[in-house]
Structure formats: structure tokens, C-alpha cells
C-alpha positions, -999 to +999 in steps of 0.1 A: -429+676-026-432+677-063-443+709-080-461+713-114-439+724-142-467+731-168-493+759-165-530+760-173-535+768-210-500+756-220-497+732-249-478+700-244-469+670-265-478+634-255-462+603-271-479+571-259-457+543-246-464+506-253-489+503-224-507+535-235-515+525-271-552+533-265-544+570-259-538+591-290-505+609-291-502+645-302-508+680-290-528+686-257-537+717-237-534+717-199-569+722-185-562+718-148-534+709-124-543+679-103-530+668-069-497+650-067-500+612-066-472+589-058-448+619-058-457+627-094-477+657-108-508+650-129-528+671-152-562+671-168-555+677-205-576+682-236-566+668-270-563+697-295-576+676-324-606+657-310-614+677-278-613+646-256-601+652-220-580+628-200-556+627-171-519+623-178-488+622-156-462+650-160-434+625-168-453+616-200-456+652-213-431+675-230-435+712-238-450+717-273-428+734-299-437+770-304-458+777-335-438+790-365-455+824-365-443+831-329-408+820-338-406+846-365-421+874-344-454+875-365 
């Protein structure tokens, strides 16, 4: 059985594919882990820019780059 690789509160990056042109790409925050469907994990995510929530499959998400301040220990 598939297991979720992202945690609640984690920021992830979404880049829409050709069939997902209506979903804005960019930075999202994981709001909730959803049940596995068709052997793929799903998440309820919130767009950081506009606050809109949607459901996305794990295969469409990548971990967001760490903010620069955290990289330099600030």
C-alpha cells in the first residue's frame, strides 16, 4: 500500500501538465492527507498566493526549495 511522503504544513511545488492548464502552478501548503486512491496518495493543498484549496495527487508534487534565510542559518 502507498504511504504519504509529504507532511501536513509542508510546502510543495506544483507544475501543471497540459491537461491541468486550469490549475495555477506554484507553491502550495499541505493541508490534509487524503486516502489513497488507485494506489496513489492524494493531498488537500492550499495555494500560498491566492489561498484557494484543491486536491492534488502526490505524483504531481515536488518538495519546495527551502527559503534562502533557512539555507544561511538565519
